[in-house]
C-alpha positions as CSV (number, residue, x, y, z in Angstrom):
1,M,-30.8,-20.3,-9.9
2,T,-32.6,-20.2,-6.0
3,A,-32.7,-16.9,-4.1
4,R,-30.6,-16.5,-1.3
5,R,-31.6,-13.2,1.4
6,G,-33.5,-12.0,-1.6
7,R,-31.2,-12.0,-4.3
8,P,-30.6,-14.0,-6.9
9,S,-27.7,-16.3,-6.9
10,L,-25.0,-15.4,-9.7
11,P,-24.3,-18.5,-11.8
12,P,-20.5,-20.1,-10.8
13,K,-19.7,-18.8,-14.7
14,T,-19.9,-15.1,-13.8
15,R,-17.2,-15.5,-11.0
16,R,-14.7,-17.3,-13.2
17,V,-15.2,-14.9,-15.8
18,F,-14.1,-12.0,-13.2
19,W,-11.3,-14.1,-11.9
20,S,-9.6,-15.1,-14.8
21,R,-9.7,-11.4,-15.8
22,V,-8.2,-10.6,-12.5
23,R,-5.5,-13.1,-13.2
24,A,-4.7,-11.8,-16.8
25,G,-3.9,-8.3,-15.4
26,D,-7.4,-6.5,-15.5
27,S,-8.4,-3.8,-13.0
28,V,-11.1,-4.5,-10.9
29,E,-13.0,-2.2,-12.9
30,A,-12.5,-4.1,-15.9
31,A,-13.1,-7.5,-14.5
32,A,-16.4,-6.6,-12.8
33,A,-17.3,-5.1,-16.3
34,A,-16.6,-8.2,-18.6
35,A,-18.4,-10.5,-16.0
36,G,-21.4,-8.2,-16.0
37,V,-21.3,-6.9,-11.8
38,G,-20.7,-3.8,-10.6
39,T,-17.3,-2.3,-9.6
40,W,-18.1,-2.5,-6.0
41,T,-19.4,-6.1,-6.4
42,G,-15.8,-6.7,-8.2
43,R,-13.9,-5.1,-5.1
44,R,-16.1,-6.9,-2.6
45,W,-15.2,-10.5,-3.8
46,L,-11.2,-9.7,-4.2
47,A,-11.2,-8.3,-1.2
48,A,-13.0,-11.6,0.7
49,A,-10.6,-13.6,-1.1
50,G,-7.6,-11.9,-0.3
51,G,-6.6,-11.1,-3.9
52,V,-6.6,-14.9,-4.0
53,M,-8.3,-17.0,-6.4
54,P,-10.7,-19.1,-4.8
55,R,-10.5,-22.7,-5.7
56,M,-13.6,-24.1,-6.8
57,E,-13.9,-21.1,-9.2
58,T,-11.2,-22.7,-11.4
59,A,-13.9,-25.1,-12.5
60,T,-14.0,-26.4,-16.0
61,A,-16.0,-28.6,-17.8
62,G,-13.7,-31.7,-18.8
63,A,-10.7,-30.7,-16.4
64,Y,-12.7,-30.4,-13.1
65,T,-13.4,-33.3,-10.8
66,R,-16.9,-32.0,-9.6
67,L,-20.4,-31.6,-11.3
68,T,-21.0,-28.6,-13.3
69,F,-23.9,-26.2,-13.3
70,E,-24.5,-27.4,-17.2
71,E,-24.2,-31.3,-16.0
72,R,-26.5,-30.7,-13.4
73,E,-29.1,-29.4,-15.7
74,Q,-28.8,-32.2,-17.9
75,I,-28.9,-34.8,-15.1
76,A,-32.2,-33.1,-13.7
77,V,-33.5,-32.7,-17.5
78,W,-32.5,-36.6,-18.1
79,I,-33.3,-38.7,-15.1
80,G,-36.9,-38.3,-15.0
81,D,-36.8,-41.2,-17.8
82,R,-33.4,-42.4,-18.4
83,S,-31.1,-44.4,-15.9
84,I,-28.5,-43.5,-13.8
85,R,-25.6,-45.7,-15.7
86,E,-27.2,-44.4,-19.3
87,V,-27.1,-40.3,-17.8
88,A,-23.6,-41.2,-16.8
89,R,-22.8,-41.9,-20.2
90,M,-24.4,-39.4,-22.2
91,L,-22.3,-37.1,-19.4
92,G,-19.3,-38.9,-19.9
93,R,-19.2,-39.5,-15.9
94,S,-19.1,-42.7,-13.6
95,P,-22.4,-43.9,-12.7
96,S,-21.5,-43.6,-9.0
97,T,-20.3,-39.6,-9.6
98,V,-24.2,-38.9,-11.0
99,S,-25.8,-41.2,-8.2
100,R,-23.9,-39.7,-5.0
101,E,-25.1,-36.7,-6.9
102,I,-28.5,-37.4,-6.6
103,I,-28.7,-39.0,-3.6
104,R,-26.7,-35.9,-1.7
105,H,-28.6,-32.9,-3.2
106,R,-32.1,-35.0,-3.4
107,S,-35.3,-32.7,-3.6
108,S,-37.6,-32.6,-0.9
109,T,-40.1,-32.3,-3.2
110,A,-41.4,-36.1,-3.9
111,A,-42.4,-34.4,-7.7
112,V,-39.4,-33.5,-8.4
113,P,-36.5,-35.6,-7.4
114,Y,-33.7,-33.3,-8.2
115,L,-33.7,-29.6,-9.0
116,A,-29.9,-28.1,-10.6
117,S,-30.3,-25.1,-8.8
118,T,-30.7,-26.3,-5.4
119,A,-28.0,-28.4,-6.2
120,Q,-26.0,-26.2,-7.1
121,D,-26.1,-23.7,-4.4
122,Q,-25.8,-26.9,-1.7
123,A,-22.3,-27.9,-3.7
124,L,-21.2,-24.1,-3.8
125,A,-21.9,-23.5,-0.5
126,Q,-20.2,-27.3,0.8
127,A,-17.1,-25.9,-1.5
128,R,-16.9,-22.7,0.7
129,R,-17.3,-24.7,4.4
130,A,-14.5,-24.1,6.8
131,K,-11.6,-26.5,6.5
132,P,-9.0,-27.4,9.4
133,V,-5.9,-25.4,8.5
134,K,-2.3,-27.0,9.6
135,L,-1.6,-23.6,11.0
136,V,-4.4,-23.4,13.1
137,V,-4.6,-26.9,14.6
138,N,-0.6,-26.8,14.9
139,P,0.3,-24.2,17.3
140,R,4.3,-25.2,17.5
141,L,4.1,-25.2,13.5
142,R,2.5,-21.2,13.5
143,R,4.7,-20.2,16.3
144,I,8.0,-20.9,13.9
145,V,6.4,-19.7,11.0
146,E,5.4,-16.3,12.6
147,E,9.1,-16.1,14.1
148,R,10.4,-16.9,10.5
149,L,8.4,-14.0,9.2
150,N,9.1,-11.8,11.7
151,R,13.0,-12.1,10.4
152,N,11.6,-11.5,6.8
153,H,12.0,-15.1,5.5
154,S,10.0,-15.7,2.9
155,P,7.2,-18.5,3.0
156,E,8.9,-20.8,0.0
157,Q,12.2,-20.0,2.3
158,I,10.3,-21.2,5.8
159,A,8.7,-24.2,3.4
160,G,11.7,-25.4,2.3
161,W,13.7,-25.1,5.6
162,L,11.1,-27.0,7.9
163,R,11.6,-29.7,5.7
164,T,15.4,-30.0,5.9
165,E,15.3,-29.1,9.9
166,Y,12.3,-31.6,10.5
167,P,12.7,-34.4,7.9
168,N,10.5,-37.0,9.8
169,D,7.9,-35.2,11.1
170,P,5.4,-34.1,8.8
171,E,3.1,-32.6,11.1
172,M,5.9,-29.9,10.9
173,W,5.6,-29.4,6.9
174,V,3.3,-26.5,5.5
175,S,3.8,-25.5,2.0
176,H,4.6,-21.7,1.0
177,E,1.0,-21.7,-1.2
178,T,-0.2,-22.3,2.4
179,I,1.4,-19.8,4.1
180,Y,0.5,-17.2,1.6
181,Q,-3.3,-18.2,2.0
182,A,-3.3,-17.6,5.7
183,L,-2.1,-14.6,5.2
184,Y,-4.0,-13.2,2.4
185,V,-7.3,-15.0,3.0
186,Q,-7.9,-14.1,6.6
187,S,-11.1,-16.5,6.9
188,R,-8.5,-19.1,6.8
189,G,-7.1,-17.8,10.1
190,G,-3.9,-18.9,11.6
191,L,-2.0,-16.1,10.5
192,T,-2.5,-12.3,11.2
193,R,-2.5,-10.0,7.9
194,Q,-0.2,-8.0,9.7
195,L,2.6,-10.4,8.9
196,S,2.2,-9.5,5.8
197,T,4.3,-6.4,6.0
198,H,7.5,-9.1,6.3
199,L,7.0,-10.2,2.7
200,R,9.0,-9.0,0.0
201,T,6.1,-7.0,-1.6
202,G,4.8,-5.7,2.0
203,R,1.1,-6.4,0.2
204,A,-1.9,-7.1,2.7
205,I,-3.5,-8.4,-0.5
206,R,-2.2,-10.6,-3.7
207,K,-2.0,-8.9,-7.0
208,P,-1.4,-10.3,-10.1
209,R,1.8,-9.4,-11.7
210,R,3.1,-6.6,-14.7
211,R,5.9,-6.3,-16.5
212,D,6.8,-2.6,-17.4
213,G,8.6,-1.2,-20.0
214,Q,12.0,-0.5,-19.8
215,R,14.3,2.6,-21.4
216,L,17.9,1.9,-22.2
217,A,20.6,4.4,-22.6
218,A,23.2,3.1,-25.0
219,I,27.0,3.3,-23.9
220,A,30.1,3.8,-26.0
221,D,32.7,1.2,-26.4
222,M,30.5,-1.2,-24.3
223,V,31.2,-5.1,-24.8
224,N,27.6,-6.9,-25.6
225,I,26.3,-9.9,-23.6
226,S,26.8,-12.2,-26.1
227,Q,30.8,-11.7,-25.8
228,R,30.6,-13.0,-22.4
229,P,32.5,-16.3,-21.6
230,P,30.3,-19.6,-21.3
231,E,31.1,-20.4,-17.8
232,V,29.3,-17.5,-16.7
233,A,26.3,-19.5,-17.5
234,D,26.4,-22.5,-15.4
235,R,27.0,-20.9,-12.4
236,A,29.9,-23.3,-11.1
237,V,32.5,-20.6,-11.1
238,P,32.7,-17.7,-8.5
239,G,33.5,-14.0,-9.5
240,H,30.8,-13.7,-11.5
241,W,28.7,-10.2,-11.0
242,E,25.4,-8.8,-12.1
243,G,24.8,-5.3,-10.8
244,D,22.0,-2.6,-11.1
245,L,20.8,0.3,-9.4
246,I,17.4,0.8,-7.8
247,T,16.2,4.3,-7.3
248,G,14.2,5.9,-4.9
249,A,11.2,9.3,-5.4
250,S,11.3,10.6,-8.6
251,N,14.8,8.7,-9.3
252,K,16.7,11.3,-6.9
253,S,18.2,9.0,-5.0
254,A,19.5,5.4,-5.4
255,I,21.4,2.2,-4.4
256,G,23.6,0.1,-6.1
257,T,23.1,-3.9,-6.1
258,L,26.0,-6.3,-7.1
259,V,24.8,-9.6,-6.9
260,E,27.6,-12.8,-7.4
261,R,25.6,-15.4,-10.1
262,A,27.0,-18.7,-8.3
263,T,26.1,-18.0,-4.6
264,G,24.0,-15.2,-4.6
265,F,25.9,-13.0,-2.3
266,V,25.1,-9.2,-2.2
267,I,27.1,-6.1,-2.2
268,L,25.3,-3.0,-2.0
269,L,26.9,0.5,-3.1
270,H,26.2,3.7,-1.1
271,L,25.6,6.4,-3.4
272,P,24.6,9.2,-0.9
273,D,25.2,12.4,-3.1
274,D,24.2,11.3,-6.8
275,H,23.9,8.1,-8.8
276,G,25.9,9.8,-11.8
277,A,28.8,7.8,-13.7
278,V,31.3,8.9,-11.2
279,A,29.6,8.2,-8.1
280,V,28.7,4.9,-9.2
281,Q,32.4,4.5,-10.2
282,T,34.0,5.3,-7.4
283,A,31.8,3.1,-4.9
284,M,32.3,0.2,-7.4
285,I,36.0,0.7,-6.9
286,A,36.0,0.6,-3.4
287,A,33.6,-2.2,-3.0
288,M,35.1,-4.4,-5.4
289,A,38.8,-3.3,-4.0
290,D,38.2,-6.1,-0.4
291,L,37.0,-9.0,-2.6
292,P,39.8,-11.8,-3.5
293,A,40.9,-12.0,-6.9
294,T,39.1,-14.8,-7.7
295,L,35.6,-13.1,-6.6
296,R,36.7,-10.3,-9.5
297,R,36.1,-12.0,-13.1
298,T,33.0,-10.5,-15.1
299,L,30.5,-7.5,-14.4
300,T,27.1,-7.6,-16.1
301,W,25.0,-4.6,-16.5
302,D,22.2,-3.1,-18.3
303,Q,22.8,0.1,-20.8
304,G,22.0,2.8,-17.6
305,S,23.7,6.0,-18.5
306,E,25.8,5.1,-14.7
307,M,27.7,2.7,-16.5
308,A,29.2,5.3,-18.5
309,N,33.0,5.3,-16.9
310,H,33.1,1.1,-17.3
311,A,36.2,1.3,-19.0
312,A,37.7,2.7,-15.7
313,I,36.1,0.8,-13.4
314,A,37.3,-2.2,-15.4
315,A,40.9,-1.2,-15.5
316,A,40.8,-0.2,-11.5
317,T,39.1,-3.8,-10.4
318,D,40.2,-6.3,-13.4
319,L,36.6,-6.6,-14.1
320,A,35.9,-7.8,-17.2
321,I,32.1,-5.6,-18.2
322,Y,29.6,-6.8,-20.1
323,F,26.0,-5.0,-20.8
324,C,22.6,-6.7,-21.9
325,D,20.5,-6.4,-24.8
326,P,18.0,-3.4,-24.7
327,H,14.8,-4.3,-22.8
328,S,15.9,-7.9,-21.5
329,P,16.4,-7.6,-18.0
330,W,16.4,-11.6,-17.8
331,Q,19.8,-11.9,-18.9
332,R,20.5,-10.2,-15.3
333,G,17.9,-12.8,-13.7
334,S,20.0,-13.2,-10.5
335,N,20.3,-9.1,-9.9
336,E,16.7,-8.5,-11.4
337,N,15.5,-10.8,-8.2
338,T,17.6,-9.3,-5.8
339,N,16.2,-6.0,-6.5
340,G,12.7,-7.1,-6.0
341,L,13.5,-8.4,-2.4
342,L,15.5,-5.5,-1.9
343,R,12.5,-3.6,-2.0
344,Q,10.8,-5.1,1.3
345,Y,13.9,-2.8,2.4
346,F,13.9,-0.3,0.8
347,P,10.3,0.7,-0.9
348,K,10.0,2.7,-4.3
349,G,9.1,5.9,-4.1
350,T,11.1,6.7,-0.8
351,D,14.3,8.5,0.0
352,L,16.9,6.5,-0.6
353,S,19.9,8.5,0.4
354,F,18.4,8.4,3.9
355,H,20.0,5.0,4.1
356,G,23.6,5.1,5.7
357,P,26.1,2.3,4.8
358,G,25.8,0.7,8.1
359,I,22.3,0.2,7.0
360,L,23.4,-1.1,3.8
361,A,25.7,-3.4,5.1
362,N,23.3,-4.8,7.8
363,V,20.5,-5.4,4.6
364,A,23.0,-7.2,3.0
365,D,24.4,-9.1,6.0
366,E,20.8,-10.1,6.5
367,L,20.4,-11.2,2.4
368,N,23.1,-13.2,2.5
369,N,22.5,-15.3,5.6
370,R,18.8,-15.9,4.4
371,P,18.4,-19.8,3.5
372,R,18.0,-20.1,-0.8
373,K,16.0,-23.0,-2.3
374,R,19.0,-23.3,-5.2
375,H,21.5,-23.8,-2.3
376,A,19.4,-26.8,-0.5
377,W,18.7,-24.1,2.1
378,A,22.3,-23.0,2.4
379,T,23.2,-19.4,2.9
380,P,24.6,-17.4,0.3
381,A,27.3,-16.5,2.6
382,Q,28.0,-20.2,3.1
383,R,27.9,-21.2,-0.4
384,L,30.7,-18.2,-0.8
385,D,32.9,-19.9,2.0
386,T,32.8,-23.2,0.4
387,L,33.2,-22.0,-3.3
388,L,36.5,-20.0,-2.1
389,A,37.4,-22.8,0.4
390,Q,37.6,-25.2,-3.3
391,A,39.2,-22.5,-5.0
392,E,41.8,-20.7,-2.6
393,P,44.7,-22.1,-0.3
394,P,43.3,-22.6,3.6
395,G,42.7,-19.3,5.4
396,V,41.6,-17.3,2.3
397,A,37.5,-16.6,2.8
398,L,35.0,-14.0,2.6
399,A,33.6,-13.1,5.9
400,P,29.9,-13.3,5.6
């Protein structure tokens, strides 16, 4: 490779190894070691890209339209005594691809018309060139995106809403990935990194997902989720709930979360003193007492000890309560997703007892009035009112 600022250029494979290990969940230190570079270099690459794997780093032979460095080396070797068509046939490429490559990266040395290292450096520099970003060239679109982010709407919600609000104006459309890129990769411009605090994670840099183990305790006389009515699965009938707790620092405080499966409507349980079985029982019975009978059909929970009094809850609310299998959070998918959204308001490691019933009501109201992709960007509150209007006589509805 040619020298750049006194140092040899790293081969593209080095960065590809680093990013592939990061995306697989390795730490920066482990990914850098696997790529054969220092930890500081790995951290610099990660920060410069905002945690987003650069598009050029995904190149693999046979699955990428651009020529790889190995192919450029073959061109440099073969072009001296073979025709362009013969070189293209040996590479499995189009003759026009090889021809354009040689013309575009022709060497200034007459004796050597094409150098693989020079061509590779020029191609990488061109791939990194600044490209116009829609959020930069369209100030009106940028203002709307910023306003929606400040209202804690997710990039996917914003992108979906824009298409429904401006169906005939493609200039007002933007993908959710473009919004994420504008937030995480500052070199792309358009949005300030401070707006990333309004994302659910609150991160200013993208990180790979990791799954943590979950320890669950058995509950006496519980009914397994396998015995739950089939109608719950298709989400067509309202009144089927999923529940859980989100806990604060050292698990000393908690908030109860209830999510209606058909609509995504959220109810938060205030647990100011403790989150034991009695406290959860009292809070849940009080919350369910305000709901019409059509919204009290089933409840699915994990096997946490806070549901030890499930029989008393079922008797007081007319709910049939079912419990998930151990280590199976996906069986409460709606609730798991909602708990992730709630961490935007109630971060891990904080004292959740600080938040009173008024704050919980405001947060639930905000979530219930966010547009949702699965409802064609209608809100959970709107969807719930629609289902209730279909199931109940006129005049029966739940206020958002």
